[in-house]
N, C-alpha and C positions, 0 to 999 in steps of 0.2 A: 368477310371480312366484316369487322363491327364499325361503324362511323356515327358521330355527331357531329351536328354543325352548332356553332355556338357563336353568337352574335356578340363581339366586343365592343366597351366602349372604345373611344375614338381617342386615339393617345397621337401626340404628335412625333412623327416622323423623326426616326434618328439615324444618321449616317454613320457607318461606323467603318474603319480601315481594318479587313482581318487579313494578316502576316502569312497565314497559312491553308492549308485545309484543317488544318484541328483549332479548336476554342482556348483560347489564353485566360488568365484571371490575374495577370499583373506578371511582374519581374519577378516571379521568385517561384519555385519549384517544392513540394510538401511530400514529404517519405510518409507513406501510413503505416505503423507495425500493426503487426499480424494480430495480436491477442486480443481478445473479446470478453470474457466473460470468465467462467470457470478454468477458461482452458490455461491458467497458470500449472497445467500439471507440468509441463516441460519444465518449472525451475522445481515444483516442490515434490513428485514423484520421484527425484534423481535420490539415491541411497548416500548421496551426500552432504546431505540438507540436511543443516538442524534443524528439525521438524518443532520442537517443543523448547520452551525454557522453562524449568521447573525449580522454583525457589521452596524451600522447605523451611519454616523458623522453627528451631528451638527454644522455649521463652522458659528462664529461669522460674522456678517459684518457688526457692527456697523462704527459710525463714524473715531472712534480713529484707525480702520483697514487700514483707509485710509491715514494713516498719514507717516511720513518717520522714517524708524527704526532707533530708537535713536536719532532722528533728525539731522544725518547726511547728510549734504546737498553741492552741489558744485553749484557754481554760476557761472562757466563756462559750455560752452557745451560741452559734450564728444565727440561728432562729429567733432566739430571744432578746439579744443583745448584739446586733448586727455592726454598731458604731464602737464597737471595743476595739480599742488598741489592738490588742493581740488577732479578733478576728480581722481588722483592718489589714494585718499585715499577713495574714494569710490568704485574703483575697489577691493579694497585692501578688504575694508569688504564684496563683494562680494565674493573673492575667498575665505573667510574663513567662510562664508555662506555656501558656496559649499562644503566645505570641511567636510561638517556635513553630507552628503549626501551620500548613501551606493550602489544606485542603479543608478548612472549615468551613466552606461552602456547602459543598458537597459530603462532608461527615462528620456533622457537630461535635464537638468534646463531648464525652461521656463522663468526666469525673467528676464524681463530688465526694462532699467532705466524709472521711471516715468518723469514727465514734470507740473510744473505748474507756473502759474504767480500770486499765490496769499499766498503768503510767510508769510505776517504778518499783515495782516489788523489793523488800529490804534486800533478797539475796543476789537481786540483780545489783542494785545500790552497791553493794558492799564489794560485789565483783569489781564494777567501773564507776565510781564516784568520783570519777574527773571528767572534763571537758562538756560535750554535751549534757553529762549527769551529775555536774559538779551543785549544782542547785534544783537538781528535779523536786516536786514534790513526795508528800506520803503516800505509800500505797494507795490505789484502789480511786485516785484523784480523777474525775471525767476528764477528756480533752477530746480536741477534736483536729483533724490534720490533713495532708494529700498523704494517701498511701502509694508509696513506691508502685507498686504493682499497678494500681489503677493509672498511673502517670504514663508507664512502658507500654499498657495497653492501648491507651490515646495516640501514643505515637505512633504505634506499627498502623493504628485503623487508619491514621491518617497518612501513611502511605500507599495503602490499597489501591486508589486509584493511581500512580504512579507506576503499578506493577500493570496496567492493562497488557495485554498480548500475552502475557504469562501463566503460568498453572503456580498456584501460590496454596500453600500446607500451612500449617500451626500443630505443631506439639507443644506441651508444655511437661515442664519435668515431675515425678511422682514425689511420694514423701521421700523416697528412699531412706527412711528410718529403721532399716535393719540395721543389727547389731546396736544403733544407738538404745531405741527404746530398753532392753533387757540393762543396758549401763544406765540410763537414768533411772529405774525401777529399782536398783540395786542402793540406789543414793549417791550417783557419781563418786564412787570411790576414788583414791589414789593412788598408786603407786601399781598398777594394771595397763597391761599394753590393750589400749581399748579397739585395738584394730584386729588381735589374736583372742583376746578373753571373753567373746559374747560372738561365735558362727551366728546366732541366731537364725536356723534354716529353716524356719515355718514361714517366718513374713517373706512378703516377696512383691512388698509397693516400690522396686527399684525402677530405674531407667526412667523414660518419659511415655506419654500416651499420647495420640492424634486426637486433637477436637477439634480439626478442619483435616477432613480428605484435602490432597493436591485436586484441585479445581480449577478451571480456568475464569482470569477474569475479562472478561472482553467487552463489558462498559460499564456505566458506574453504577449501573443496578445492583450487577455482580460486586463492585465494590463497596456497596453499600449494604448488603446482604450478609457478604465475609463479614463485616464489620460486627453489623449484628452480633452473627455466630460467635464471634471473640468476646464479644460484652459477655452473652452466655454462659460464657466457657472460662474465661480466665480471670479466676479472681478467686478472695480465700475465703473461706465458709462462716459468715457471720457471727457464728459462735465461739470463734476465736482458740478453740481447740485443736477443732479436727487438723488443721496443717499446723498446728504449735510444731517448732522444733523441725520443720525439715529440711531436708541438706539439697546440696550442688551436687548433683549424680552428672557432671561432663563426660566424663568416656563411655559411662553405660548408657545416657540418654544416645551418645553418637552409636552407642551400639543397635540399640531399640532403630533407630532412623536409616539406619542399613538395613536393619530387617524390614522394612515398611518397605523402602524403595523395592525392596530386589523380592519383593512378594511371602518372605517366609515368614514362620513364627516364632513370635517373641518367649524369651527362654523362662519366661518368667509368670505364674498364671494368675491373672485379673480376678479377684473374688472376694469378699468381703471376708473369707474366713482367711487370707491368707495375709489380709493387713489392710486390703484398700479401701480407703472412703468409699459410700455407695455413693456420694455425691461425685466421685471422679469417674467412679463407674458409669452412670447416667451421661456423662459429658463426652466420653469417647464418641468418634462419631464412625457408626459404625458401615458406613460407606468406605471405608477403609481395608475393610476386609473383603474376600472374596467370596463369603457367606456373612451371616448375619453374626456368626461365632466370634466373638470377641478375643477367645482363645485360639482361634483356628489362622489360618494363615491369613497376610494379608494379601490384597489385589496387587501386581505385579504395577508400581508407578512408571514405568522408562519402555520408552519409544525409540526406535529406531534414530541412532545419530541425534538424541537429544540431550541438551545442556542440563544435569544434573545439580543441584547447589543445595547445602544445610548453611545456613546462617543461624549462628549459636549465639543468643543474645544473653550475659551473664554479668552481676555483679560481685562473683567472689570467687576465691580458689575451691577446684572439687572437694569435696567433703562426703569421707563413707564412701568412696568411688571407687570400688575393688571388687565388687560383686560380679563384674564379667571380663574379670582379667583371665582367667582360663580360656576362656570362649573366643578373647581377642587375638591371645597368644597363639592358639590354633588356627586360626584362621588368619592372622598376619604377622607372629613373629614376635620376636622383642621380648623383654625381660623386663623386671620391674624391681628395685630397690626400694626398700617400703623406709619411709621416714623412721629415724630411731629415736623412742622416747625419750625427753630431757629438759633442761630448762629452757623455757622459750622456743619447745616446739611439741606441737601436735600433732600424734603420728596422724590422725585421722584427716588432716589435712594434707592436700599434695601440694607442694610450694617449685620442685624441680621436674625438670623434663622425665629424668629418672627414676619419679615417684610415683608416674603413670604410663599409659599406654594410650594414650589420647591422639601421640604424633604418631606411630604404627597403625591407630586405624585408620588415620585420617590421611595417610600415605597410601596402604593400604587399598581405599576406595577409591583414590584418584589416578592411580598406575595400574590397574588390573581393570579386564574385563567383567563384569561382575554381571553380564547376563552373555554369553555364548553363544546362545541361540538367536539372537539379533544380528545383523548386518550394525558392522562397525564396533567401536568399544564401546562399552557404556561405562562410565567411569560416575565418580559423584566427588564435586570438590568441596570443600569444607571451609566456612569463612566463619570470622569471630567478631563480635562486636563487645570489647570488654568495659566496664562501668565501676572498674574497682577505684575507687578515687575517694576523694576528700568526702563525700557524702557516705563513706564505708567507713566500716570498721574494719574492713582489710586494704585501710590508706598506707603506703608505702609498700604495701606484697609486691611481690615482681610477675611480672608476665608473661615469663619464659616460657613457664609450658604452652602457652598459645601461640607464640613466636614460634618454637620448634614444631606444634602442628600445622601451622600455615605453611611452614618450611617444606614439610614433608608431601603437604597438600597442594600446594602453586594456587592455593586462596587468599584470600584478606584479611588484616588486622585493622581492623580500626580500633582506637585507642581513645578512650573521653576518660575525662575526669570529673564529669557531673552529667547528669542522666538530661540537661537543659539539650547536650549536644545529642542528642541520640537520634533526633529527627537527620540532623543531617551526617549524623553518620551513616545512616541508613540508605539516605538516601546516594551519599557518595559512594558506598559497598554496590547498591544496585549499577550505579553507573558503570562500575568497573567489571562488573559482572556481564551487564552488557555488552560493554566495549572491546568484551573476550572473543566475541561471534563475529565473522566475520560479511558482508553484506553481499547481496547480489544487488549489482548495478545494472542498469540498460538505458539505451538513449533511443531517443526519435529526435528527427531534426529535419529545418527548410533553410533554403540557401536563397540569398537574392543578393543585392546590390544597392550601394546606398543611393544612391539615383533616383531609382522608381523608374527608370526608363528602361524599356524590354531590349533596347536596341545595344546596351554597355553590357559589358563582363560581368558575371555574375561573383561576385568576392566578399561576400561575407555570409555567415552559417551561424543558425540560432539555434543551440540544442538544449533539449528537453534532458535533463539524466535525472533519473529516479532509482532510489535506491530500497531494498525491503532489507531490514536489519533488526534483528528483538522483536520481531514479530510486529514491527511497525512500518509503515510507507510513507516515504518523506521523496520530494521533489524539485529542482529548482530549473534555472532555464539562463544558459551560459553565451554569451557572442565569442566566434572566432574570428579568423582570416581567412580567406580562402588565397593562394596565391597563383599563379598565371598557369605551375606546372598540374594543379588540380588539389595540390597538399593544401592540409587546414593546420593551422599554426593559431598559438594563442599572443599573447600580447609581448611577451616577452622571445617572440620569435621562435618559442620552441616547438618543437612539432605534438599534435594532440597523443599520436602513437608511437611508440617505439617497439625495437626489436621485441622488449620484454611485456611489454603488452602497455596497457594506459599510461600515461606519462604524467605522473606526480608533480613533475615540475615545472607543467604548463600554468602560464596567468592568464585568465580571462578577462575582455576586453573594457568589462566593469569593475576589473576587480584590480585592487592595491595591493594583493597578497596572492601570492604561488596559490591555486586552490586547487589545478588537474580535474582530478575527477570526484573531488570532495564536494559529496551532494550538499550539505548544511554550510559551506563556506563558500565565502563570493559570490559571482552571479547574482541576479534579480534579487535572490532571498536576501541580499546583504542590504537590500534598497525599498526592503518593506519599510512602510511608515506604522506608524506607533499604534497600538492595541487601542481599540475601538474607535481607528481613522480610517477613511479611506476605504471600506469593506463597506457594500450597501446591499439591500435584500428588499425586496417591494411585497409585501404582504397580497397574498389575493385578493382580498378584499379590497385594496387600493389600486390595483393592478387594471388599466384603461391602455387602449392605445394610445400610444405616442408620449408613454411617461417617462419622464425624465428620472435617471437614476442617482445622479448625486445630490440628491439631495437631504439635508440634516435628518428630517425626519423617517428614511431610510438606514441610517445608518446603525451598524452590527454592534449593539453593546447592551448591556443590562438594564441602564440606565433607560433604555426607551421603551415606551407604553407602547409604542406602535407594534409593537412584535407582543402576543400571549403566548401563553405555552401551549398551545397546539400548534403557534404558527413556527413555534422550534422543537415539535414532538417532546415536549416535555412531560411527564407527570402530576411533578409538583414545582414549586417554586424553585427550589434548591436547583433542579435538574435545569431550568428555565435562563437561571444564574450562569448555572458550567456552560451547558450550550452556548449562552450568546458570546460567553468569555472568550471560548473557544472560537465560535465563528469571526467573531471581530480581531483573532490574531493572535490571543495570548497561548502562549505554551504550556498550558496546561496538563501535558503531560508528558511534559520535559523531553521531547524530542531528541534535542542536543546531548541528552543526559548531562548538563553543566549545574543539576539541583537549583534551577530558578525556574520556578512553574509561573511565574508572574511576568517575564521579560514576552518580547514578541518573538511568535514562533516563527524560525528562518527558516523555513518549508514551503515552498509553494503548495505541496501536495501530489502525489506520483501522477505522472501524465503516459499510462502503457499505451494510449492508442489514441491519443490527440495532439499530433504534430503541433508546434507553433505557427503562427501565421502572422504578414506582414500586411499592413497598411500604409501606403504611401500619399502622403500630403505632398503635393509635389506640383511648382509652378511652372518644369519645366528647366529650371534654374536651379533652386535648390529643392532640398524633399527633406521634410520632418517626419522619419515614422515611428509609427509605433508596431509594438510586437505585443501580440496577443497569444496566450496559451490558456486550457482547458486545465483543469485538474478533479482528481477522484476526492480530492476535498469538498469540491460542491461549486468551486470559484470559476470564473473567467477573469484572468488577470489579463492587466494592461501595463505596457512599459516603456519608456521613451528608446528606443533602440540607441540613440547617441550615448547617453552617459547612466540607461537604467533605472530613468526614476519611475518611482512605480507613480501610476497617474489615477488605478482606480481598480477596485476590486468587484466583483459582482457575482450573488448567487442567487438563482432560481429559486423561487419561492416552493416551488416542490424538492427541491435539496435542503433546504433550510429545514425541511419539517422532519427528515429525518437525519439533522447534526447532529443526533448521540452517538449516530453509526457511524457515521463519515471519518471518524477521527484518526481510523490508517491503522487497525491493529487486525494482527491476524493473518493466516490463510484466505481464510473466508470473507474478502474482503469486499465491504459495499463501495459502489462506483457513483461518481459525481457526475461531473461532463465527460462524457466517455467518449463522444463523437467527437466529427472531424470538422474543425472550422471552416469554412468560407469565405471568401470577401468578394462582394461584387460592385464595381464600381459603375455607376449610370454615369457611360462617357458621351455625353450629348455630342461634343463636337471632336470624339475622336484622336483627340490629341497627348492622351494617356496621362494627362494631367487631373488635378483635382482642383488646383489652384488657377486663378488667374494671376499675371506678371505682377501686379497690385496688391496681392494678397487674400484677393478676398475670393468665394469658393464659384467656380465656374457655372453660368446662368443654366439652372434646373440640373446640375449636377445633383450625385449625391452616392455615397461611401455607406456601404451595408454590409452587414457582419449576421451569417445564418451559421446555426448550428443546432446541432440533434443530442439528447441526452445519452445517449447509445447505452450501454447497461445500465445506465444512472437512471432510467425512468423512460415514460413515453411521451414525452414533448419536444416542439421545436421550438427558437425563438429567429425572431427575427429582429435583430438591433440596427437600430441608425447610427452611426457613427460618423458622420458626417462633423456634428461637433466634437472635437480631437479629445476633449478631455471633460466631455459631459453627454453621456452618449444616451440615446432614450429608445424606452422597448416599441419598437414599430407596431409587433402582432407576436402571437405566439400562439400554438394549438395545444394541443394535449389529447389524450383518448376519452377524457369527460367532456368534450366540446361534441354536439353536436354535432356530425355529419364527420367526424374523425374518430368512429369506434373502431374500425379494424388497426386502428394506431398500434404496433406491438414495442417493444424496444427500439427506441430510433437511434439502429444503428448507421443506417445512409448517410449518403453525403446529401447536402441542398445543393441543386444544379439551378441555379439561374441564368437567365438569358431573356432573349427577345425573340416575338414571332408576328408574324403578319397579322393584323386585325382587319386590315381592310386593303384595298390595292395604294394606297396613301398612306397609311397609319401601322402603328405598331405598340405593341403593348410588351411590358415586361412579366417575366412571369419565374416561378421556383417550382422546378418538379421534383417530388418529395418521395420516396418508396414508403412504404407502410411499418417494416421493420423486422424485426425478429418473434418470432411466437415463444414466449420464455419456456414455452413446455417441452420444445425441442429440444434444451441443451438438457432437459434430464431425461432424456431416451422417452419422453410420452407421445402420444400422438398428438398431431398439430392441430389446432383447433382450425374449422373451415372458414372462421372470418374473422381471423387475427394476422394481420402481417403481411397480407397476400392482397395487397393494394397500391395505389399510385395515386398520388393527389398532385393536381398541377394548381397554384395557387396564383393569384395577385403577386408579384414578388413584394411592394411599394407596401402592401394594404395587408395582405394576406386572406384574402375571401377567395375560398375556394370556386375554383370553376371547372374543375374536371375530378370525379372519380372514377379508376380504373379498376376493374375486379372481375372478379367470377360471377357477381351477382349483384343487383341493388345497386348499379353502378351507370355513371353514365355514358361509358363505356366497357360494354360487357364479353368477357373473355373467360369462358368456360375452364380451359387450361390454367386460368391462374390462381391455383391452390395454395402454392407454397409459400412460405417466407419471402421476403425481397430486400435483400439490407446489403446489396450492390450497389452502386451511386448508378444513377442514369447519364451514359454517355451522348453526347449532341453532336450534329453533322451540318454542317453550311453547306451545302451542294455547291451553289453560285456565288461564293464568297460576297452575298451583298449584309454580311454581320448579322444574319436573322435565319435564327434556328429551321431547318426543313425537318429535320427526324430525329427521334432518340432512341436510343436502345438501352435495355437492361434486364440484366438475370435473375432468375431466382436462384433459391439455394440449394436446389436440384438439378440446375446445369441449364432449364429453361430458359432460351433468348426470345425474347419480344423486341417488338420493332413496333414503333408508332410513327404515323406523318402526319404533321401539317400541312394544310393546299387552303386556299380559298375557293369558295363555293358559292355564285351571288353575294359578293364582296363581303363574306362573313367566314371568321374561320374554322375551318372543318378539320376535325381528325380520323385517321383509321389506324387501326393497331392489330397485330396479328403476330402469333407464334411460331418463327420461322426457323430456329434450330433448337435441337436438342443436344447438350453436350454429356449424355451416359444414357448407357439401354438401361431399358424396363428392369432388369433384373440385377443391376449395380446398387448399390448405396454410398457413393461418394455425395462430398458435400463441395459445393462451390458458393464460398463463403468471401471471395475475390470480387472486385469489382472488374467490368468489360473494360480492354483497354482497344478502344479503337480508331483506325484510320483510312484515310482515303488513300487508293494506290492509283496511280496514270499508268493504264494500259496503252496497248498498241492502238493508234489512231484514236487518241485523246478518249480511248474507251473509260470508263470510273470504275472502280469496287470498292466494298469497302471490307476491309480487312480485321474481325474481332477475333482479339487471344483473350482466353479465358482459362487459369489454372484453380485446379481441387486442392485441397487441405482441409480436416476435420479438426476445426478451431475447438470443437468442445472436447478433441480426444487428442491432442498433439503427438502424445506419445505412442498412440495404437499404431500397430502395424499388418491392422488388417485386410486395406484395401491398398490396391497400386494406383498410385493419383499420377494425374498426366497434366499437359497442356494442350487446349484442344486450340484449333484455330481454323475458325470459318470463315469463307470468302463469301460475300453476298452481293451478287451482279449488280446490283439497283445503287450504282455510286452514283446517279443523276438526275432521280426523279422516285416515284412514289410507285413501287409494282401496282401491277392491276391486280395481283392478290399475295397473300406471301404463304403460299405451299407451292415453294422452289423446285421441288423434284419431285417427278411423279405424284403430284396433287400431295403430297404432303410437305413438311420441315425436314430443314436438311437434319441428316443425325450421322451417328458414329460410320454407318456402313456407307454412307457417300464420300467419305474422307481416307487418306491415306496416312496408316501407321509411319513415320520417319523412323529407320535405324538409328542407331547411335551415332553411325559416319555413312555420308556417301550424301545423293540426291536425288528425288525423284524424277523420274522421267514427267513430260510436259503434259503429257494426259491425265494425271492420276490427284493433280494437284487444283481442280477445275472447281472444287467446294471447299479446300483446306486442307488439310491436315492434322493428325495428333502425336506426340511424343508421351511416352511413360517414363518417370522416373525410375530410376537405376535399384533403390528397396521400397519394399512396403512402407515402412515407416519415414520417407522421404514426401513433404510435404511442403505445399507453397502457401505461403500467406499473406501474399501480397501482390496487388494489381504488376503485370508486367510492364517494361517501359517499350514505346515501338523510338526508335532513331536509325534514321539514315539506309531505311529500307531493312533493320533489322530488329528482331523481337530480343528482348533481353528478360531475364527469367531468375527470381532469387528462391531458395528451396530451405527448409532447415529438417535437419533429422535430430532427434532427441538423443542428450546423452546415454552412453550406454550405462552410467551409473557408477561407484565407486569400486577396484578392483580387489580383491582379498575382505580383510577386515578393517579397513581404515576409513574414518570418515574424514572424506579428503575437502579441499576446497569446489564451492558449487563450480558443475559446468553447465551453461547455458545450451548444450549442443554444438552442431556444425552446421554455417552458412554454407550456399552454395550459390554460382552463378553461372548459368549458363547462356547461350548466344545461338541464335537461329536466323537464317536467311526468312523475309517474311512470308515469300509466296511460295515456298515450296520445304523448310524446313531446312536446310543444307547446314552445314556448319559453315563459319563467317572467315572472312578472311583476314589476318592481321600481317604486320608488314615483314614476316616470315614465309609468308604464302599460306596456303590453307589450312585451316584448325585441326587437330586430328579426332578431335573430339567436342562435342557441344558443349563439354563442362570447361569454364573458363579460367573458375578458380574455385577455390575453395579455402575456409579459415574456422576460427573459433568465434560461435554466434554471440553478438551482443544482445540479446531480445531474441524474437523473434524478426527472418531479415524482412528489410522494407523493399520497397520499388527499386531499384536501381537508378542511380541518375548519372548523367553526362558533365560534367565542366570540362569545357571548352572554350580557347582563346586565339588558338593559334590559326592562321589561314595556310597552312599547307596541307597537303593529303593526309599526313599520319598524324594522327592526335595522340600521343605520349600519355599514359598513365590519366588519361581523363574520366576512365568508368568507375565510379563507386557504388561503395556500397553501404548505406551508412556511415561511420566514421572511417572504414575501410577501401584503402585504395588499391584497385586489382592489380595495379600493374601492368594494364593490358597498353602495347601500342597497336591500335585498330587504323583497318586503313577506310578514310572515307572515298566516294565514288565522287570525282571533281567535275565529274559531267550531269551527273544528277543529283548533287549535294542538295539539298530541302533543309530550310531551316524553318522551323516552326517552337514556339512555347506550347506544352500541353500540360491541360489541365487533367487532373485524375479526379 
């Protein structure tokens, strides 16, 4: 036994009425989801999941792209005569063009003046001496202008930040002047068929070439680097000759893109000897190839069930575009009827669908499995943006070719008439591509009542709904009603669930429209305040105890100079601005896909592991509750429960420092406030009310909110939320602070309570586990000094009182060598409102018990290891919290029942170990044990308890120290704390999806959820209204995320509680029998 006596400061004794043997934290029950880290395999290892969105741009580099935009030119040098009228007109045009860009603070425009002296050669003027050429100067007159290719380049660069979470690549069309060069060298003779007269077999500068290999854009810096690459590769050679008369090879370029995507080699040899300019060869991205040989095979770009897209941006009809026709026909079939030379017909231009094989090739790529060796059908969808409009010589030309191609492909065609529309066209097209992907949706929730009184029926539920779509995470919070029968309904009385699944016709309580399971509509997100308002963070150098959060100096906005680059994790001022715009609530990355990146972001961020929490500000007659939710965008959000008003959002400085990576993209996501929220009401007069009837706060009372960052970091916060709309930071701890070096990722739930500090006085404390050593997630050996501790603090001030660990601690337990992530469970033996003992488990299934007592009128504590839930040769992980209850036996003898389930969250789809539920019975339910070696001088172990069969009851001598139950299948795991109710234990489990069958990329399945029930003392099956159940398995259905702790919704005063047991949003439809003699009422805090 290890013991320490501690002289606690005197605190006024508090009287507390305890409703039962279990401690409660208000009239609400939280349900904590299971997933906590990279444990998203249950989503992403399913072959039915779209793992990548690939977007390959094919950029037109034909001669027309070398021309001035709208043929607006200045004949005065802007450097020497900036005030000249034509220079001013040119500059005004640039201002207008750049006004269409949306990400200039991240990627500044790079367009600069172009200059040449080849404005109107006589032979050119004689051909088209009309329109914009009617008054053109003599040949070789100097001119300055905006080149079309430079404008397109700036627009494409500007859209890159919007593509975070996608893989993006770039191709540009090559010269494609095969057959044209000999025609030009012959002097442009008339009367010949240019399509057949000049075969030109030696020249192979056809199709397109890769200037940017498909690469992930997961951050702003990725977008900036890709923009720089585009600057360096998408331009015309300054000599004005190399790219002269480059043609428009749309079919050939698509064929080369097909070869690239599928890892084949080009049909054209890339070399100077075959007509390729050296600078084109230099700009080829060799990372696109399986080796460095640009004439070898491309590297295969397709992954299992990926979304593969090509976006072609072109300003003109296909020209000289027939040099891959035979290969395309061999692949996709089809026939070509070439244009017939004649008046007004140029046979080298394809005007109608029958002139080209673009539609056949696009259709083939979209409707055939291009990589049969991978699971699912790997397709490519082709989209087009055509700028065939008034700024082009092809004005009035038909776009039937492209319309036929997208019809065959299932893609989209954005028709624009001016390049100034290009930015919005690209955004629209990207939005349509992303909309094609189906979201993955999950939930966690909390139930409560409007009064805040724990005796009243629970009649409200607040649901965090999160989704993963297009490599981006989003979240919302919605309120619904709980009817007396336990069913969940919306404002329009429509159920949340139907037989077909989630009900899209439900209206949540804060919404004026049907929003159902739509993450980005309705709910709390619809009430978020304007950008740059109501979102706060306190920089580390400003953070002191009791700092109020809602101060103007802490507003998250780029204009607030309190935040420097280091505070927001920015490398430069542009990143600082972008990060603060995002943290201030701006939809910088267009989460909703409406092409508006300056509006309010209608997403709270996903809440994979953090259910909401209700704080009641009640006077016994009326309550004005606030609902809180953490999010992986790094915020703690607060909303009025009546109308959803956004009260404030707070981001800890540790998370603001990584705001650039919290934007929610990709499977390897960053985490923010990932820990569970905990409410503590210092209820001095034990009336459950925080306010007096006159509206003031009860004397000496306080409301506090505690949370850890979970996987988001190694900090724990204690907020004083007594002021409903203006909270303060009472204290925080993190691993950088003296005395807290063992803090790992702070997964665990803070446990606030009161203990005796003397015979007449008490003290509020907070019990905190040290969390997870991140090395365990990677399968590495754990540190001997990280995560393996328990800290006990003053709940109000954050002052450290005790440290419990294996060494260098106030209480030394040599066996405390593993990470502790489960929440401490507290026990009050004598129902005086003060904690007498607490229990906690480590990640390997060791269970520790600590007892408080008074010695010489001082608080003392002893601790020991009382049980081990697995044998020494096993490798199970016990990552859930203990569920603890007191059981009254014969002759008033009381025991403590400890239930704990196993499941490896790091590998939720693995099937190597047989997981189980373990129930230990601690015989010391009325006081501190003499020692902690209960069985033959050793802790309890599996050898001291009995395995429960699938059916039946154990004999009376078999369960002295407990029982255990194996799950049916090796892949089945438990990811949540059990529920103890009416002498029964209820358990949820998860089995991963078996994946898609056949060769189809079907809708995502999150696996199967199961609900089990056991009699608490012997593990036998439980009763329903039809008698004993035939199996411990009570219910199973589709998983909606990893299953939470089951919960009970009851209002009936009869024995049969019909349909009262729920798992998340699912109703088990079970009729359970409650013992009318020994029925126990309690509120359980997990």
